[in-house]
C-alpha positions as CSV (number, residue, x, y, z in Angstrom):
1,X,-19.5,-4.7,18.4
2,X,-17.3,-7.7,17.7
3,X,-13.5,-7.6,17.7
4,X,-13.5,-8.5,13.9
5,X,-15.9,-5.5,13.2
6,X,-13.6,-3.2,15.3
7,X,-10.5,-4.3,13.3
8,X,-12.4,-3.7,10.0
9,X,-13.5,-0.3,11.1
10,X,-9.9,0.6,12.3
11,X,-8.5,-0.6,8.9
12,X,-10.9,1.7,7.0
13,X,-10.1,4.6,9.4
14,X,-6.3,3.9,8.8
15,X,-7.0,4.2,5.0
16,X,-8.7,7.5,5.5
17,X,-5.8,8.8,7.7
18,X,-3.3,7.8,4.9
19,X,-5.4,9.2,2.1
20,X,-5.8,12.6,3.9
21,X,-2.1,13.2,4.5
22,X,0.0,13.9,1.5
23,X,3.3,14.0,3.4
24,X,2.6,10.7,5.0
25,X,1.7,9.1,1.6
26,X,4.9,10.4,0.2
27,X,6.9,9.0,3.1
28,X,5.1,5.6,2.9
29,X,5.6,5.6,-0.9
30,X,9.4,5.7,-0.4
31,X,9.4,2.3,1.4
32,X,10.8,-0.5,-0.7
33,X,9.3,-3.7,0.8
34,X,5.8,-4.8,1.9
35,X,7.2,-5.7,5.3
36,X,8.4,-2.1,5.8
37,X,5.2,-0.6,4.6
38,X,3.0,-2.8,6.7
39,X,5.1,-2.1,9.8
40,X,4.9,1.7,9.1
41,X,1.1,1.5,8.6
42,X,0.6,-0.4,11.9
43,X,2.8,2.3,13.6
44,X,0.7,5.1,12.0
45,X,-2.5,3.3,13.1
46,X,-1.2,3.0,16.7
47,X,-0.3,6.7,16.7
48,X,-3.9,7.5,15.8
49,X,-5.4,5.1,18.4
50,X,-6.3,2.4,15.9
51,X,-5.8,-1.3,16.8
52,X,-4.3,-2.9,13.7
53,X,-1.5,-5.4,13.3
54,X,0.8,-6.0,10.4
55,X,-0.9,-9.4,9.7
56,X,-4.4,-7.8,9.7
57,X,-3.3,-5.1,7.3
58,X,-1.8,-7.7,4.9
59,X,-4.9,-10.0,5.1
60,X,-7.3,-7.1,4.7
61,X,-5.6,-5.6,1.6
62,X,-5.4,-9.1,0.1
63,X,-9.1,-9.6,0.6
64,X,-10.0,-6.2,-0.6
65,X,-7.9,-6.4,-3.8
66,X,-8.8,-9.9,-4.7
67,X,-9.0,-10.2,-8.5
68,X,-7.2,-7.0,-9.1
69,X,-4.1,-7.1,-11.3
70,X,-0.7,-6.9,-9.7
71,X,0.7,-5.8,-13.1
72,X,2.4,-2.5,-12.9
73,X,0.9,0.3,-15.0
74,X,3.3,2.1,-17.3
75,X,3.6,5.1,-15.0
76,X,4.2,2.9,-12.0
77,X,6.9,1.0,-13.9
78,X,8.6,4.2,-14.9
79,X,8.5,5.4,-11.3
80,X,9.9,2.1,-9.9
81,X,12.6,2.1,-12.6
82,X,14.0,5.4,-11.4
83,X,12.1,7.5,-14.0
84,X,13.4,5.3,-16.8
85,X,10.8,5.5,-19.5
86,X,10.1,2.7,-21.9
87,X,8.9,3.4,-25.5
88,X,6.5,2.1,-26.3
89,X,5.3,1.7,-22.7
90,X,5.5,-1.8,-21.4
91,X,4.0,-3.3,-18.3
92,X,5.4,-5.9,-15.9
93,X,4.4,-8.0,-13.0
94,X,7.0,-7.9,-10.2
95,X,6.3,-11.2,-8.4
96,X,8.3,-10.4,-5.3
97,X,6.4,-7.1,-5.0
98,X,2.8,-8.1,-5.4
99,X,1.9,-7.4,-1.8
100,X,3.7,-4.1,-1.9
101,X,1.8,-3.1,-5.1
102,X,-1.6,-4.1,-3.7
103,X,-1.0,-2.3,-0.4
104,X,0.2,1.0,-2.0
105,X,-2.8,1.0,-4.3
106,X,-5.4,0.2,-1.7
107,X,-4.1,2.9,0.6
108,X,-3.7,5.4,-2.2
109,X,0.1,5.6,-1.8
110,X,2.0,6.6,-4.9
111,X,4.7,4.2,-5.9
112,X,7.8,6.3,-5.9
113,X,11.1,4.5,-6.1
114,X,12.9,6.8,-8.4
């Protein structure tokens, strides 16, 4: 097996670890920057014997979510705004948070900032 294949396999395994642990998803969902989230994901990977780096996580998520919208859904916007609800629901793109949004979605982490 090549090193690239091993990293890909480890990233998919990391995703399964995160998706299967509600407490971990909630903890990760409380992080406020992509840097914090990627570092925490790399740490979780290491704790589970997976060899993934912050850079690999970011590159993989970017590749996997290519073409997907970074626009927040109404429920995500409400959560990020501290449970402030807009009527009628509006959407927004948070440019500084694109990487955070893509990563939370790919790993199935709920966006919870409120």
